N, CA, C, O and CB atoms as a CASP TS submission, in Angstrom:
PFRMAT TS
TARGET T0000
AUTHOR 0000-0000-0000
METHOD Language model
MODEL 1
PARENT N/A
ATOM      1  N   MET     1     226.310 148.165  97.732  1.00  0.00           N
ATOM      2  CA  MET     1     225.588 147.721  96.526  1.00  0.00           C
ATOM      3  C   MET     1     224.477 147.550  96.729  1.00  0.00           C
ATOM      4  O   MET     1     224.182 146.913  97.740  1.00  0.00           O
ATOM      5  CB  MET     1     225.951 146.696  95.946  1.00  0.00           C
ATOM      6  N   SER     2     223.368 148.073  95.807  1.00  0.00           N
ATOM      7  CA  SER     2     222.104 147.810  96.187  1.00  0.00           C
ATOM      8  C   SER     2     221.627 147.011  94.776  1.00  0.00           C
ATOM      9  O   SER     2     221.737 147.505  93.654  1.00  0.00           O
ATOM     10  CB  SER     2     221.250 149.237  96.650  1.00  0.00           C
ATOM     11  N   ASN     3     221.175 145.915  95.014  1.00  0.00           N
ATOM     12  CA  ASN     3     220.562 145.100  93.963  1.00  0.00           C
ATOM     13  C   ASN     3     218.973 145.559  93.908  1.00  0.00           C
ATOM     14  O   ASN     3     218.373 145.995  94.890  1.00  0.00           O
ATOM     15  CB  ASN     3     220.765 143.435  94.315  1.00  0.00           C
ATOM     16  N   ARG     4     218.379 145.382  92.560  1.00  0.00           N
ATOM     17  CA  ARG     4     217.195 145.944  92.346  1.00  0.00           C
ATOM     18  C   ARG     4     216.424 144.728  91.609  1.00  0.00           C
ATOM     19  O   ARG     4     216.943 144.083  90.698  1.00  0.00           O
ATOM     20  CB  ARG     4     217.331 147.332  91.533  1.00  0.00           C
ATOM     21  N   PHE     5     215.059 144.479  92.137  1.00  0.00           N
ATOM     22  CA  PHE     5     214.492 143.655  91.399  1.00  0.00           C
ATOM     23  C   PHE     5     213.248 144.260  90.567  1.00  0.00           C
ATOM     24  O   PHE     5     212.304 144.727  91.204  1.00  0.00           O
ATOM     25  CB  PHE     5     214.183 142.599  92.228  1.00  0.00           C
ATOM     26  N   VAL     6     213.228 144.262  89.240  1.00  0.00           N
ATOM     27  CA  VAL     6     212.488 144.872  88.694  1.00  0.00           C
ATOM     28  C   VAL     6     211.066 143.496  87.768  1.00  0.00           C
ATOM     29  O   VAL     6     211.210 142.662  86.874  1.00  0.00           O
ATOM     30  CB  VAL     6     213.604 145.911  87.787  1.00  0.00           C
ATOM     31  N   LEU     7     209.976 143.886  88.522  1.00  0.00           N
ATOM     32  CA  LEU     7     208.990 142.526  87.811  1.00  0.00           C
ATOM     33  C   LEU     7     208.745 142.850  86.485  1.00  0.00           C
ATOM     34  O   LEU     7     208.408 144.008  86.241  1.00  0.00           O
ATOM     35  CB  LEU     7     207.377 142.238  88.505  1.00  0.00           C
ATOM     36  N   ASN     8     208.866 141.928  85.450  1.00  0.00           N
ATOM     37  CA  ASN     8     207.688 142.168  83.911  1.00  0.00           C
ATOM     38  C   ASN     8     206.711 141.911  84.394  1.00  0.00           C
ATOM     39  O   ASN     8     206.672 140.877  85.061  1.00  0.00           O
ATOM     40  CB  ASN     8     207.710 141.234  82.463  1.00  0.00           C
ATOM     41  N   ARG     9     205.791 142.544  84.297  1.00  0.00           N
ATOM     42  CA  ARG     9     204.379 142.923  84.601  1.00  0.00           C
ATOM     43  C   ARG     9     203.719 141.838  83.319  1.00  0.00           C
ATOM     44  O   ARG     9     203.139 140.755  83.395  1.00  0.00           O
ATOM     45  CB  ARG     9     204.024 144.896  84.429  1.00  0.00           C
ATOM     46  N   LYS    10     204.016 142.483  82.452  1.00  0.00           N
ATOM     47  CA  LYS    10     203.446 141.847  81.144  1.00  0.00           C
ATOM     48  C   LYS    10     204.076 140.461  80.919  1.00  0.00           C
ATOM     49  O   LYS    10     203.236 139.703  80.432  1.00  0.00           O
ATOM     50  CB  LYS    10     203.755 142.791  79.830  1.00  0.00           C
ATOM     51  N   GLY    11     205.013 140.001  81.067  1.00  0.00           N
ATOM     52  CA  GLY    11     205.636 138.605  80.898  1.00  0.00           C
ATOM     53  C   GLY    11     204.809 137.875  81.922  1.00  0.00           C
ATOM     54  O   GLY    11     204.178 136.912  81.485  1.00  0.00           O
ATOM     55  N   VAL    12     204.670 138.204  83.443  1.00  0.00           N
ATOM     56  CA  VAL    12     204.075 137.602  84.528  1.00  0.00           C
ATOM     57  C   VAL    12     202.383 137.409  83.975  1.00  0.00           C
ATOM     58  O   VAL    12     201.925 136.270  83.892  1.00  0.00           O
ATOM     59  CB  VAL    12     204.337 138.626  85.969  1.00  0.00           C
ATOM     60  N   ARG    13     201.844 138.174  83.748  1.00  0.00           N
ATOM     61  CA  ARG    13     200.367 138.540  82.890  1.00  0.00           C
ATOM     62  C   ARG    13     200.222 137.197  81.659  1.00  0.00           C
ATOM     63  O   ARG    13     199.362 136.324  81.543  1.00  0.00           O
ATOM     64  CB  ARG    13     200.542 140.461  81.880  1.00  0.00           C
ATOM     65  N   GLU    14     201.336 137.462  80.933  1.00  0.00           N
ATOM     66  CA  GLU    14     200.947 136.101  79.969  1.00  0.00           C
ATOM     67  C   GLU    14     201.452 134.723  80.471  1.00  0.00           C
ATOM     68  O   GLU    14     200.833 133.775  79.989  1.00  0.00           O
ATOM     69  CB  GLU    14     201.626 136.243  78.438  1.00  0.00           C
ATOM     70  N   LEU    15     202.321 134.452  81.228  1.00  0.00           N
ATOM     71  CA  LEU    15     202.544 133.337  81.908  1.00  0.00           C
ATOM     72  C   LEU    15     201.451 132.958  82.618  1.00  0.00           C
ATOM     73  O   LEU    15     201.159 131.768  82.492  1.00  0.00           O
ATOM     74  CB  LEU    15     203.573 133.433  82.669  1.00  0.00           C
ATOM     75  N   LEU    16     200.608 133.754  83.482  1.00  0.00           N
ATOM     76  CA  LEU    16     199.393 133.147  84.004  1.00  0.00           C
ATOM     77  C   LEU    16     198.296 132.924  83.269  1.00  0.00           C
ATOM     78  O   LEU    16     197.318 132.298  83.677  1.00  0.00           O
ATOM     79  CB  LEU    16     198.968 133.777  84.928  1.00  0.00           C
ATOM     80  N   THR    17     198.424 133.475  82.049  1.00  0.00           N
ATOM     81  CA  THR    17     197.181 133.310  81.568  1.00  0.00           C
ATOM     82  C   THR    17     197.585 132.256  80.070  1.00  0.00           C
ATOM     83  O   THR    17     196.784 132.130  79.143  1.00  0.00           O
ATOM     84  CB  THR    17     196.407 134.985  81.302  1.00  0.00           C
ATOM     85  N   SER    18     198.815 131.653  80.096  1.00  0.00           N
ATOM     86  CA  SER    18     198.887 130.904  78.821  1.00  0.00           C
ATOM     87  C   SER    18     198.541 129.673  78.861  1.00  0.00           C
ATOM     88  O   SER    18     198.575 129.187  79.991  1.00  0.00           O
ATOM     89  CB  SER    18     200.045 130.890  78.278  1.00  0.00           C
ATOM     90  N   PRO    19     198.153 128.847  77.853  1.00  0.00           N
ATOM     91  CA  PRO    19     197.769 127.363  77.714  1.00  0.00           C
ATOM     92  C   PRO    19     198.734 126.402  78.550  1.00  0.00           C
ATOM     93  O   PRO    19     198.331 125.405  79.149  1.00  0.00           O
ATOM     94  CB  PRO    19     197.831 126.931  76.134  1.00  0.00           C
ATOM     95  N   GLU    20     199.974 126.805  78.515  1.00  0.00           N
ATOM     96  CA  GLU    20     201.218 125.956  79.272  1.00  0.00           C
ATOM     97  C   GLU    20     200.880 125.845  80.774  1.00  0.00           C
ATOM     98  O   GLU    20     200.934 124.761  81.356  1.00  0.00           O
ATOM     99  CB  GLU    20     202.802 126.772  79.138  1.00  0.00           C
ATOM    100  N   MET    21     200.529 126.996  81.383  1.00  0.00           N
ATOM    101  CA  MET    21     200.155 127.004  82.516  1.00  0.00           C
ATOM    102  C   MET    21     199.005 126.414  82.827  1.00  0.00           C
ATOM    103  O   MET    21     199.023 125.704  83.832  1.00  0.00           O
ATOM    104  CB  MET    21     200.174 128.018  82.857  1.00  0.00           C
ATOM    105  N   ALA    22     197.891 126.528  82.165  1.00  0.00           N
ATOM    106  CA  ALA    22     196.397 126.009  82.272  1.00  0.00           C
ATOM    107  C   ALA    22     197.049 124.164  82.274  1.00  0.00           C
ATOM    108  O   ALA    22     196.523 123.336  83.016  1.00  0.00           O
ATOM    109  CB  ALA    22     195.081 126.670  80.529  1.00  0.00           C
ATOM    110  N   ASP    23     198.117 123.826  81.415  1.00  0.00           N
ATOM    111  CA  ASP    23     198.025 122.457  81.211  1.00  0.00           C
ATOM    112  C   ASP    23     198.752 121.769  82.564  1.00  0.00           C
ATOM    113  O   ASP    23     198.477 120.668  83.041  1.00  0.00           O
ATOM    114  CB  ASP    23     198.742 122.066  79.746  1.00  0.00           C
ATOM    115  N   VAL    24     199.845 122.810  83.090  1.00  0.00           N
ATOM    116  CA  VAL    24     200.631 122.372  84.157  1.00  0.00           C
ATOM    117  C   VAL    24     199.472 122.257  85.263  1.00  0.00           C
ATOM    118  O   VAL    24     199.369 121.208  85.897  1.00  0.00           O
ATOM    119  CB  VAL    24     201.913 123.412  84.514  1.00  0.00           C
ATOM    120  N   ILE    25     198.691 123.218  85.472  1.00  0.00           N
ATOM    121  CA  ILE    25     197.835 123.286  86.906  1.00  0.00           C
ATOM    122  C   ILE    25     196.585 122.018  86.538  1.00  0.00           C
ATOM    123  O   ILE    25     195.884 121.632  87.474  1.00  0.00           O
ATOM    124  CB  ILE    25     196.979 125.239  87.236  1.00  0.00           C
ATOM    125  N   GLY    26     196.385 121.449  85.189  1.00  0.00           N
ATOM    126  CA  GLY    26     195.227 120.728  84.823  1.00  0.00           C
ATOM    127  C   GLY    26     196.276 119.133  85.718  1.00  0.00           C
ATOM    128  O   GLY    26     195.827 118.368  86.570  1.00  0.00           O
ATOM    129  N   GLU    27     197.448 119.128  85.202  1.00  0.00           N
ATOM    130  CA  GLU    27     198.009 117.959  85.543  1.00  0.00           C
ATOM    131  C   GLU    27     198.038 117.957  87.004  1.00  0.00           C
ATOM    132  O   GLU    27     197.888 116.836  87.491  1.00  0.00           O
ATOM    133  CB  GLU    27     199.305 117.768  84.928  1.00  0.00           C
ATOM    134  N   PHE    28     198.219 119.085  87.974  1.00  0.00           N
ATOM    135  CA  PHE    28     198.213 118.947  89.365  1.00  0.00           C
ATOM    136  C   PHE    28     196.650 118.599  89.878  1.00  0.00           C
ATOM    137  O   PHE    28     196.469 117.824  90.818  1.00  0.00           O
ATOM    138  CB  PHE    28     198.814 120.322  90.002  1.00  0.00           C
ATOM    139  N   THR    29     195.654 119.183  89.239  1.00  0.00           N
ATOM    140  CA  THR    29     194.543 118.841  89.696  1.00  0.00           C
ATOM    141  C   THR    29     193.832 117.424  89.593  1.00  0.00           C
ATOM    142  O   THR    29     193.056 116.861  90.365  1.00  0.00           O
ATOM    143  CB  THR    29     193.898 119.668  89.236  1.00  0.00           C
ATOM    144  N   ASP    30     194.527 116.931  88.005  1.00  0.00           N
ATOM    145  CA  ASP    30     194.013 115.550  87.637  1.00  0.00           C
ATOM    146  C   ASP    30     194.925 114.617  88.764  1.00  0.00           C
ATOM    147  O   ASP    30     194.295 113.616  89.104  1.00  0.00           O
ATOM    148  CB  ASP    30     194.336 115.128  85.807  1.00  0.00           C
ATOM    149  N   LYS    31     195.966 114.712  89.263  1.00  0.00           N
ATOM    150  CA  LYS    31     196.720 113.870  90.338  1.00  0.00           C
ATOM    151  C   LYS    31     195.554 114.018  91.789  1.00  0.00           C
ATOM    152  O   LYS    31     194.880 113.158  92.357  1.00  0.00           O
ATOM    153  CB  LYS    31     198.584 114.680  90.671  1.00  0.00           C
ATOM    154  N   ALA    32     195.681 115.276  91.995  1.00  0.00           N
ATOM    155  CA  ALA    32     194.631 115.505  93.443  1.00  0.00           C
ATOM    156  C   ALA    32     193.510 114.856  93.220  1.00  0.00           C
ATOM    157  O   ALA    32     193.067 114.243  94.191  1.00  0.00           O
ATOM    158  CB  ALA    32     194.123 117.070  93.840  1.00  0.00           C
ATOM    159  N   LEU    33     192.842 114.795  92.117  1.00  0.00           N
ATOM    160  CA  LEU    33     191.653 114.028  92.148  1.00  0.00           C
ATOM    161  C   LEU    33     191.626 112.890  91.904  1.00  0.00           C
ATOM    162  O   LEU    33     190.536 112.317  91.931  1.00  0.00           O
ATOM    163  CB  LEU    33     190.861 114.377  91.522  1.00  0.00           C
ATOM    164  N   ALA    34     193.093 112.006  91.506  1.00  0.00           N
ATOM    165  CA  ALA    34     193.120 110.692  91.307  1.00  0.00           C
ATOM    166  C   ALA    34     193.375 110.430  92.846  1.00  0.00           C
ATOM    167  O   ALA    34     193.083 109.317  93.284  1.00  0.00           O
ATOM    168  CB  ALA    34     194.206 110.142  90.170  1.00  0.00           C
ATOM    169  N   ARG    35     193.933 111.441  93.741  1.00  0.00           N
ATOM    170  CA  ARG    35     194.161 110.780  94.805  1.00  0.00           C
ATOM    171  C   ARG    35     192.749 110.893  95.817  1.00  0.00           C
ATOM    172  O   ARG    35     192.409 110.111  96.704  1.00  0.00           O
ATOM    173  CB  ARG    35     195.513 111.352  95.391  1.00  0.00           C
ATOM    174  N   ALA    36     192.190 111.918  95.438  1.00  0.00           N
ATOM    175  CA  ALA    36     191.169 111.819  96.342  1.00  0.00           C
ATOM    176  C   ALA    36     189.870 110.838  96.121  1.00  0.00           C
ATOM    177  O   ALA    36     188.846 110.834  96.806  1.00  0.00           O
ATOM    178  CB  ALA    36     190.761 113.109  96.466  1.00  0.00           C
ATOM    179  N   GLY    37     190.148 110.079  95.084  1.00  0.00           N
ATOM    180  CA  GLY    37     189.277 108.736  94.683  1.00  0.00           C
ATOM    181  C   GLY    37     188.435 109.044  93.631  1.00  0.00           C
ATOM    182  O   GLY    37     187.543 108.250  93.332  1.00  0.00           O
ATOM    183  N   GLY    38     188.615 110.280  92.907  1.00  0.00           N
ATOM    184  CA  GLY    38     187.994 110.353  91.319  1.00  0.00           C
ATOM    185  C   GLY    38     186.532 110.703  91.446  1.00  0.00           C
ATOM    186  O   GLY    38     186.170 111.225  92.501  1.00  0.00           O
ATOM    187  N   ALA    39     185.701 110.490  90.547  1.00  0.00           N
ATOM    188  CA  ALA    39     184.265 110.817  90.237  1.00  0.00           C
ATOM    189  C   ALA    39     183.672 109.893  90.888  1.00  0.00           C
ATOM    190  O   ALA    39     182.726 110.207  91.611  1.00  0.00           O
ATOM    191  CB  ALA    39     183.813 110.850  88.824  1.00  0.00           C
ATOM    192  N   SER    40     184.046 108.678  90.794  1.00  0.00           N
ATOM    193  CA  SER    40     183.282 107.349  91.522  1.00  0.00           C
ATOM    194  C   SER    40     182.856 107.953  93.075  1.00  0.00           C
ATOM    195  O   SER    40     181.727 107.874  93.559  1.00  0.00           O
ATOM    196  CB  SER    40     184.536 105.757  91.693  1.00  0.00           C
ATOM    197  N   ALA    41     183.767 108.424  93.569  1.00  0.00           N
ATOM    198  CA  ALA    41     184.066 109.097  95.252  1.00  0.00           C
ATOM    199  C   ALA    41     183.252 110.414  95.071  1.00  0.00           C
ATOM    200  O   ALA    41     183.195 111.143  96.061  1.00  0.00           O
ATOM    201  CB  ALA    41     186.039 109.535  95.756  1.00  0.00           C
ATOM    202  N   GLY    42     182.764 110.720  94.203  1.00  0.00           N
ATOM    203  CA  GLY    42     182.231 112.043  94.226  1.00  0.00           C
ATOM    204  C   GLY    42     182.839 113.357  94.352  1.00  0.00           C
ATOM    205  O   GLY    42     182.460 114.309  95.034  1.00  0.00           O
ATOM    206  N   TYR    43     183.914 113.245  93.532  1.00  0.00           N
ATOM    207  CA  TYR    43     184.893 114.484  93.387  1.00  0.00           C
ATOM    208  C   TYR    43     185.135 114.907  91.938  1.00  0.00           C
ATOM    209  O   TYR    43     185.364 113.922  91.237  1.00  0.00           O
ATOM    210  CB  TYR    43     186.328 114.154  94.022  1.00  0.00           C
ATOM    211  N   ALA    44     185.155 115.961  91.330  1.00  0.00           N
ATOM    212  CA  ALA    44     185.374 116.579  90.353  1.00  0.00           C
ATOM    213  C   ALA    44     186.410 117.521  90.191  1.00  0.00           C
ATOM    214  O   ALA    44     186.696 118.104  91.237  1.00  0.00           O
ATOM    215  CB  ALA    44     184.460 116.990  90.138  1.00  0.00           C
ATOM    216  N   ALA    45     186.984 117.808  89.312  1.00  0.00           N
ATOM    217  CA  ALA    45     188.332 119.063  88.963  1.00  0.00           C
ATOM    218  C   ALA    45     188.253 119.632  87.538  1.00  0.00           C
ATOM    219  O   ALA    45     188.057 118.986  86.508  1.00  0.00           O
ATOM    220  CB  ALA    45     190.068 118.333  89.032  1.00  0.00           C
ATOM    221  N   ASN    46     188.443 120.959  87.661  1.00  0.00           N
ATOM    222  CA  ASN    46     188.273 121.769  86.358  1.00  0.00           C
ATOM    223  C   ASN    46     189.367 122.717  86.190  1.00  0.00           C
ATOM    224  O   ASN    46     189.978 123.086  87.193  1.00  0.00           O
ATOM    225  CB  ASN    46     186.946 122.564  86.320  1.00  0.00           C
ATOM    226  N   VAL    47     189.703 123.176  84.972  1.00  0.00           N
ATOM    227  CA  VAL    47     190.853 124.323  85.083  1.00  0.00           C
ATOM    228  C   VAL    47     190.128 125.126  84.246  1.00  0.00           C
ATOM    229  O   VAL    47     189.441 124.768  83.289  1.00  0.00           O
ATOM    230  CB  VAL    47     192.510 124.027  84.577  1.00  0.00           C
ATOM    231  N   MET    48     190.398 126.679  84.826  1.00  0.00           N
ATOM    232  CA  MET    48     189.346 127.820  84.134  1.00  0.00           C
ATOM    233  C   MET    48     190.679 128.705  83.676  1.00  0.00           C
ATOM    234  O   MET    48     191.769 128.567  84.230  1.00  0.00           O
ATOM    235  CB  MET    48     187.976 128.809  85.416  1.00  0.00           C
ATOM    236  N   THR    49     190.432 129.640  82.574  1.00  0.00           N
ATOM    237  CA  THR    49     191.359 130.526  82.405  1.00  0.00           C
ATOM    238  C   THR    49     190.844 131.932  81.881  1.00  0.00           C
ATOM    239  O   THR    49     191.089 132.444  80.789  1.00  0.00           O
ATOM    240  CB  THR    49     192.295 129.935  81.567  1.00  0.00           C
ATOM    241  N   HIS    50     190.146 132.387  82.816  1.00  0.00           N
ATOM    242  CA  HIS    50     189.702 134.029  82.575  1.00  0.00           C
ATOM    243  C   HIS    50     190.799 134.746  82.621  1.00  0.00           C
ATOM    244  O   HIS    50     191.558 134.759  81.652  1.00  0.00           O
ATOM    245  CB  HIS    50     188.712 134.716  83.647  1.00  0.00           C
ATOM    246  N   HIS    51     191.045 135.418  83.689  1.00  0.00           N
ATOM    247  CA  HIS    51     192.084 136.368  83.787  1.00  0.00           C
ATOM    248  C   HIS    51     193.489 135.887  84.255  1.00  0.00           C
ATOM    249  O   HIS    51     194.512 136.568  84.189  1.00  0.00           O
ATOM    250  CB  HIS    51     191.629 137.371  84.657  1.00  0.00           C
ATOM    251  N   ARG    52     193.385 134.489  84.788  1.00  0.00           N
ATOM    252  CA  ARG    52     194.737 133.802  84.788  1.00  0.00           C
ATOM    253  C   ARG    52     194.007 132.321  84.973  1.00  0.00           C
ATOM    254  O   ARG    52     192.844 132.093  85.308  1.00  0.00           O
ATOM    255  CB  ARG    52     195.972 134.358  86.148  1.00  0.00           C
ATOM    256  N   ALA    53     194.817 131.611  84.723  1.00  0.00           N
ATOM    257  CA  ALA    53     194.613 129.877  85.120  1.00  0.00           C
ATOM    258  C   ALA    53     194.533 129.570  86.273  1.00  0.00           C
ATOM    259  O   ALA    53     195.458 129.774  87.059  1.00  0.00           O
ATOM    260  CB  ALA    53     195.634 128.941  84.767  1.00  0.00           C
ATOM    261  N   VAL    54     193.321 128.971  86.635  1.00  0.00           N
ATOM    262  CA  VAL    54     193.097 128.447  87.923  1.00  0.00           C
ATOM    263  C   VAL    54     192.601 127.162  87.820  1.00  0.00           C
ATOM    264  O   VAL    54     191.981 126.884  86.794  1.00  0.00           O
ATOM    265  CB  VAL    54     192.242 129.231  88.696  1.00  0.00           C
ATOM    266  N   GLY    55     192.786 126.118  88.885  1.00  0.00           N
ATOM    267  CA  GLY    55     192.215 125.002  88.890  1.00  0.00           C
ATOM    268  C   GLY    55     191.534 124.511  90.159  1.00  0.00           C
ATOM    269  O   GLY    55     192.165 124.720  91.195  1.00  0.00           O
ATOM    270  N   ARG    56     190.654 124.050  90.238  1.00  0.00           N
ATOM    271  CA  ARG    56     189.995 123.305  91.628  1.00  0.00           C
ATOM    272  C   ARG    56     189.757 121.748  91.261  1.00  0.00           C
ATOM    273  O   ARG    56     189.737 121.203  90.157  1.00  0.00           O
ATOM    274  CB  ARG    56     188.329 124.057  92.121  1.00  0.00           C
ATOM    275  N   VAL    57     189.564 121.161  92.699  1.00  0.00           N
ATOM    276  CA  VAL    57     188.982 120.095  92.762  1.00  0.00           C
ATOM    277  C   VAL    57     188.057 119.921  93.855  1.00  0.00           C
ATOM    278  O   VAL    57     188.441 120.111  95.009  1.00  0.00           O
ATOM    279  CB  VAL    57     189.823 119.248  92.723  1.00  0.00           C
ATOM    280  N   TYR    58     186.850 119.569  93.589  1.00  0.00           N
ATOM    281  CA  TYR    58     185.625 119.655  94.504  1.00  0.00           C
ATOM    282  C   TYR    58     184.997 118.503  94.937  1.00  0.00           C
ATOM    283  O   TYR    58     185.060 117.520  94.199  1.00  0.00           O
ATOM    284  CB  TYR    58     184.632 120.352  93.936  1.00  0.00           C
ATOM    285  N   ALA    59     184.411 118.427  95.973  1.00  0.00           N
ATOM    286  CA  ALA    59     183.239 117.637  96.189  1.00  0.00           C
ATOM    287  C   ALA    59     181.634 118.082  95.199  1.00  0.00           C
ATOM    288  O   ALA    59     181.008 119.077  95.565  1.00  0.00           O
ATOM    289  CB  ALA    59     183.042 117.826  97.890  1.00  0.00           C
ATOM    290  N   TYR    60     181.177 117.340  94.120  1.00  0.00           N
ATOM    291  CA  TYR    60     180.305 117.604  93.541  1.00  0.00           C
ATOM    292  C   TYR    60     178.816 116.796  94.073  1.00  0.00           C
ATOM    293  O   TYR    60     177.799 117.032  93.420  1.00  0.00           O
ATOM    294  CB  TYR    60     180.805 117.419  92.286  1.00  0.00           C
ATOM    295  N   ASN    61     178.762 116.180  94.850  1.00  0.00           N
ATOM    296  CA  ASN    61     177.706 115.627  95.284  1.00  0.00           C
ATOM    297  C   ASN    61     177.893 115.205  96.567  1.00  0.00           C
ATOM    298  O   ASN    61     179.014 115.129  97.070  1.00  0.00           O
ATOM    299  CB  ASN    61     177.311 114.703  94.516  1.00  0.00           C
ATOM    300  N   SER    62     176.441 114.802  97.384  1.00  0.00           N
ATOM    301  CA  SER    62     176.390 114.459  98.931  1.00  0.00           C
ATOM    302  C   SER    62     177.561 113.450  98.945  1.00  0.00           C
ATOM    303  O   SER    62     178.425 113.818  99.742  1.00  0.00           O
ATOM    304  CB  SER    62     174.821 113.755  99.539  1.00  0.00           C
ATOM    305  N   LYS    63     177.827 112.428  98.389  1.00  0.00           N
ATOM    306  CA  LYS    63     178.492 111.374  98.587  1.00  0.00           C
ATOM    307  C   LYS    63     180.217 112.065  98.798  1.00  0.00           C
ATOM    308  O   LYS    63     180.961 111.424  99.540  1.00  0.00           O
ATOM    309  CB  LYS    63     178.146 110.285  97.259  1.00  0.00           C
ATOM    310  N   GLY    64     180.610 112.980  98.320  1.00  0.00           N
ATOM    311  CA  GLY    64     181.683 113.536  98.050  1.00  0.00           C
ATOM    312  C   GLY    64     181.760 114.380  99.364  1.00  0.00           C
ATOM    313  O   GLY    64     182.675 114.122 100.147  1.00  0.00           O
ATOM    314  N   MET    65     180.993 115.229  99.620  1.00  0.00           N
ATOM    315  CA  MET    65     180.763 116.181 100.417  1.00  0.00           C
ATOM    316  C   MET    65     180.842 115.367 101.935  1.00  0.00           C
ATOM    317  O   MET    65     181.544 115.698 102.890  1.00  0.00           O
ATOM    318  CB  MET    65     179.371 116.921  99.985  1.00  0.00           C
ATOM    319  N   ARG    66     180.099 114.447 101.869  1.00  0.00           N
ATOM    320  CA  ARG    66     180.010 113.623 103.227  1.00  0.00           C
ATOM    321  C   ARG    66     181.603 113.100 103.497  1.00  0.00           C
ATOM    322  O   ARG    66     182.192 113.358 104.546  1.00  0.00           O
ATOM    323  CB  ARG    66     178.813 112.164 103.060  1.00  0.00           C
ATOM    324  N   ASP    67     182.114 112.442 102.555  1.00  0.00           N
ATOM    325  CA  ASP    67     183.359 111.757 102.557  1.00  0.00           C
ATOM    326  C   ASP    67     184.846 112.924 103.289  1.00  0.00           C
ATOM    327  O   ASP    67     185.786 112.744 104.063  1.00  0.00           O
ATOM    328  CB  ASP    67     183.557 111.266 100.721  1.00  0.00           C
ATOM    329  N   ASN    68     184.322 114.043 102.515  1.00  0.00           N
ATOM    330  CA  ASN    68     185.348 115.094 102.795  1.00  0.00           C
ATOM    331  C   ASN    68     185.151 115.732 104.118  1.00  0.00           C
ATOM    332  O   ASN    68     186.120 116.357 104.548  1.00  0.00           O
ATOM    333  CB  ASN    68     185.331 116.169 101.737  1.00  0.00           C
ATOM    334  N   ASN    69     184.017 115.690 104.885  1.00  0.00           N
ATOM    335  CA  ASN    69     183.480 116.170 105.594  1.00  0.00           C
ATOM    336  C   ASN    69     184.242 115.545 106.866  1.00  0.00           C
ATOM    337  O   ASN    69     184.772 116.151 107.798  1.00  0.00           O
ATOM    338  CB  ASN    69     182.149 116.068 105.326  1.00  0.00           C
ATOM    339  N   GLU    70     184.155 114.296 106.662  1.00  0.00           N
ATOM    340  CA  GLU    70     184.330 113.101 107.547  1.00  0.00           C
ATOM    341  C   GLU    70     186.197 112.697 107.562  1.00  0.00           C
ATOM    342  O   GLU    70     186.760 112.100 108.480  1.00  0.00           O
ATOM    343  CB  GLU    70     183.222 111.680 106.783  1.00  0.00           C
ATOM    344  N   SER    71     186.636 113.039 106.724  1.00  0.00           N
ATOM    345  CA  SER    71     188.137 112.623 106.994  1.00  0.00           C
ATOM    346  C   SER    71     188.969 113.551 106.080  1.00  0.00           C
ATOM    347  O   SER    71     190.093 113.247 105.681  1.00  0.00           O
ATOM    348  CB  SER    71     188.464 110.956 106.630  1.00  0.00           C
ATOM    349  N   ASN    72     188.411 114.568 105.814  1.00  0.00           N
ATOM    350  CA  ASN    72     189.373 115.654 105.185  1.00  0.00           C
ATOM    351  C   ASN    72     190.107 115.252 103.748  1.00  0.00           C
ATOM    352  O   ASN    72     191.203 115.659 103.363  1.00  0.00           O
ATOM    353  CB  ASN    72     190.580 115.953 106.296  1.00  0.00           C
ATOM    354  N   THR    73     189.277 114.416 103.116  1.00  0.00           N
ATOM    355  CA  THR    73     189.936 113.870 101.893  1.00  0.00           C
ATOM    356  C   THR    73     190.699 114.961 100.844  1.00  0.00           C
ATOM    357  O   THR    73     191.881 114.852 100.517  1.00  0.00           O
ATOM    358  CB  THR    73     188.786 113.111 101.104  1.00  0.00           C
ATOM    359  N   LEU    74     190.056 115.717 100.518  1.00  0.00           N
ATOM    360  CA  LEU    74     190.590 116.883  99.605  1.00  0.00           C
ATOM    361  C   LEU    74     192.012 117.598 100.089  1.00  0.00           C
ATOM    362  O   LEU    74     192.998 117.933  99.434  1.00  0.00           O
ATOM    363  CB  LEU    74     189.416 118.066  99.568  1.00  0.00           C
ATOM    364  N   LEU    75     191.749 117.679 101.321  1.00  0.00           N
ATOM    365  CA  LEU    75     193.175 118.404 101.914  1.00  0.00           C
ATOM    366  C   LEU    75     194.339 117.345 102.084  1.00  0.00           C
ATOM    367  O   LEU    75     195.502 117.748 102.062  1.00  0.00           O
ATOM    368  CB  LEU    75     192.917 119.128 103.531  1.00  0.00           C
ATOM    369  N   LYS    76     194.082 116.114 102.239  1.00  0.00           N
ATOM    370  CA  LYS    76     194.774 114.857 102.119  1.00  0.00           C
ATOM    371  C   LYS    76     195.309 114.651 100.459  1.00  0.00           C
ATOM    372  O   LYS    76     196.350 114.138 100.050  1.00  0.00           O
ATOM    373  CB  LYS    76     193.676 113.621 102.640  1.00  0.00           C
ATOM    374  N   ALA    77     194.417 115.128  99.865  1.00  0.00           N
ATOM    375  CA  ALA    77     194.760 114.756  98.454  1.00  0.00           C
ATOM    376  C   ALA    77     195.753 115.931  97.668  1.00  0.00           C
ATOM    377  O   ALA    77     196.641 115.732  96.838  1.00  0.00           O
ATOM    378  CB  ALA    77     193.282 114.568  97.627  1.00  0.00           C
ATOM    379  N   LEU    78     195.250 117.255  98.262  1.00  0.00           N
ATOM    380  CA  LEU    78     196.443 118.260  97.950  1.00  0.00           C
ATOM    381  C   LEU    78     197.887 118.246  98.589  1.00  0.00           C
ATOM    382  O   LEU    78     198.707 119.121  98.307  1.00  0.00           O
ATOM    383  CB  LEU    78     195.968 119.545  98.283  1.00  0.00           C
ATOM    384  N   GLY    79     198.208 117.037  99.609  1.00  0.00           N
ATOM    385  CA  GLY    79     199.184 117.110 100.338  1.00  0.00           C
ATOM    386  C   GLY    79     200.555 117.180  99.514  1.00  0.00           C
ATOM    387  O   GLY    79     200.450 117.573  98.352  1.00  0.00           O
ATOM    388  N   ASN    80     201.530 116.921  99.873  1.00  0.00           N
ATOM    389  CA  ASN    80     203.233 117.188  99.345  1.00  0.00           C
ATOM    390  C   ASN    80     203.187 116.003  98.301  1.00  0.00           C
ATOM    391  O   ASN    80     202.774 114.851  98.434  1.00  0.00           O
ATOM    392  CB  ASN    80     204.752 116.931 100.779  1.00  0.00           C
ATOM    393  N   ASP    81     203.807 116.733  97.095  1.00  0.00           N
ATOM    394  CA  ASP    81     204.214 115.697  95.954  1.00  0.00           C
ATOM    395  C   ASP    81     205.247 115.413  95.862  1.00  0.00           C
ATOM    396  O   ASP    81     205.593 114.615  94.991  1.00  0.00           O
ATOM    397  CB  ASP    81     204.021 115.928  94.799  1.00  0.00           C
TER
END
């Protein structure tokens, strides 16, 4: 017996571009931002929805960049939930 999986491409596209997915990604980026030290430590986060919802947490000034280079803060902030 052969099982076959057919991906509903339209449904996946709708899911990846939906506001609900952007909200979920926003929650994740906010948690990571808080664990990294927040804006006062030189980090920022945003969520963009063009072709799909994408979130990012990044060092936006030299203080954050230096902190991340010395101790891998962003990598640690993205650790296991």
